[in-house]
C-alpha positions in Angstrom: -18.5 -79.3 84.8 -15.9 -81.5 86.4 -15.3 -85.0 84.8 -15.6 -87.9 87.1 -12.7 -90.3 86.7 -13.2 -94.0 87.0 -10.3 -96.1 88.2 -9.5 -99.5 86.8 -7.6 -101.2 89.5 -5.0 -103.9 88.4 -3.6 -106.1 91.2 -2.9 -109.8 91.3 -2.9 -110.0 95.2 -6.6 -109.9 96.3 -5.8 -108.6 99.8 -3.6 -105.8 98.4 -6.2 -104.9 95.8 -9.0 -104.7 98.5 -6.8 -102.3 100.5 -6.0 -100.3 97.5 -9.6 -100.0 96.5 -10.5 -98.9 100.1 -7.9 -96.2 100.0 -9.0 -94.9 96.7 -12.6 -94.9 97.7 -11.7 -92.9 100.9 -9.9 -90.4 98.6 -13.0 -89.8 96.6 -12.3 -92.0 93.6 -14.5 -94.6 92.1 -13.0 -98.0 91.4 -15.1 -99.3 88.4 -13.5 -102.7 88.2 -10.8 -104.7 89.7 -8.7 -107.2 87.5 -5.6 -109.4 88.2 -3.7 -109.4 84.9 -2.5 -107.1 82.2 -4.5 -108.8 79.6 -7.8 -108.6 81.4 -6.9 -104.8 82.3 -6.8 -104.1 78.5 -10.1 -105.8 77.9 -11.6 -104.1 80.8 -10.4 -100.8 79.7 -11.9 -101.2 76.2 -15.2 -102.4 77.7 -15.3 -99.4 80.2 -14.3 -96.8 77.7 -14.9 -97.7 74.0 -13.8 -94.3 72.9 -10.3 -94.5 74.6 -8.5 -95.2 71.2 -10.3 -92.4 69.8 -9.3 -90.1 72.7 -5.7 -91.1 72.3 -5.8 -90.2 68.5 -7.5 -86.9 69.4 -4.9 -86.1 71.9 -2.0 -87.0 69.4 -3.5 -84.1 67.1 -3.2 -81.9 70.0 0.6 -82.5 70.1 0.8 -81.9 66.4 -1.2 -78.7 66.6 1.1 -77.5 69.4 4.1 -78.3 67.3 2.7 -76.3 64.4 1.8 -73.4 66.6 5.3 -73.1 67.9 6.9 -73.6 64.5 4.7 -70.7 63.2 7.2 -68.3 64.7 9.9 -69.5 62.3 8.1 -68.0 59.2 8.6 -64.3 58.7 8.6 -62.3 55.7 6.8 -62.5 52.4 3.1 -63.3 51.6 3.6 -67.0 51.3 5.4 -67.2 54.8 2.7 -65.1 56.4 -0.1 -67.5 55.2 1.9 -70.4 56.5 2.4 -68.6 59.7 -1.3 -67.8 60.1 -2.3 -71.4 59.3 0.1 -72.6 61.8 -0.8 -70.2 64.5 -4.6 -71.0 64.2 -4.0 -74.6 65.1 -3.8 -73.6 68.8 -7.7 -73.4 68.6 -7.7 -77.1 67.4 -5.3 -78.1 70.3 -7.8 -76.4 72.8 -10.8 -77.9 71.4 -9.5 -81.5 71.1 -7.9 -81.5 74.6 -11.1 -79.9 76.0 -13.2 -82.5 74.5 -11.1 -85.7 75.3 -9.8 -84.6 78.7 -12.4 -82.3 80.3 -15.6 -83.3 78.7 -16.4 -80.3 76.5 -19.3 -80.8 74.2 -18.8 -82.8 71.0 -19.9 -79.7 68.9 -16.8 -77.9 70.1 -14.6 -80.8 69.2 -16.2 -81.0 65.8 -15.9 -77.3 65.1 -12.3 -77.0 66.2 -11.4 -80.2 64.3 -12.5 -78.4 61.1 -9.8 -75.9 61.6 -7.3 -78.8 61.5 -9.0 -80.5 58.6 -8.8 -77.5 56.4 -5.8 -75.6 57.9 -3.2 -78.4 58.1 -3.4 -79.6 54.5 -3.5 -75.9 53.3 -0.5 -75.2 55.4 1.4 -78.3 54.0 0.6 -77.3 50.4 1.9 -73.8 51.0 5.1 -75.3 52.6 5.6 -77.5 49.5 5.2 -74.4 47.3 7.7 -72.6 49.5 10.2 -75.4 49.4 9.9 -75.7 45.6 10.6 -71.9 45.2 13.6 -72.1 47.5 15.1 -75.1 45.8 17.6 -74.1 43.1 16.7 -75.6 39.8 19.4 -77.8 38.1 
C-alpha cells in the first residue's frame, strides 16, 4: 500500500503559485491547498493533518530507538550488561513500527504493539543502567 502524499503549496505570488500547482499536478502530486503566508501555512497544515504533531513525536522516538540500538554494542560482559544490551537491541523493532506507521501507513495495531516494546524496554534499560552506574561508582 503506497501512501498518497498531499502537497500544501505556500507561495505569495498568485501567478507563480498557479504555475507550481500545474507542474506538481503534472508530476502526479495532489495540491490539497494553496496559501500565501507562513502563518496560514501552519494553520492549513494543522487542519489538513491533525495528527502531524503526533507523527513528529512518534518519529522522535524512532531516533531514540536507533540510538539505543547502536549503543547496545558498547555493553559486553556480565549478566547486567547483557540485559542492557538486549533491551537496547530490541528497540529496533520499535523504530521500524513507529516509522512504518507514521511514514508508510502501517496499521495502528502495529504501531501500538511495537510501542509496547518501548514502553516496557526503555524504562527497564534505564533502571538497569542506573544499577550498573551505581555498581561502578566507587563509594567514598
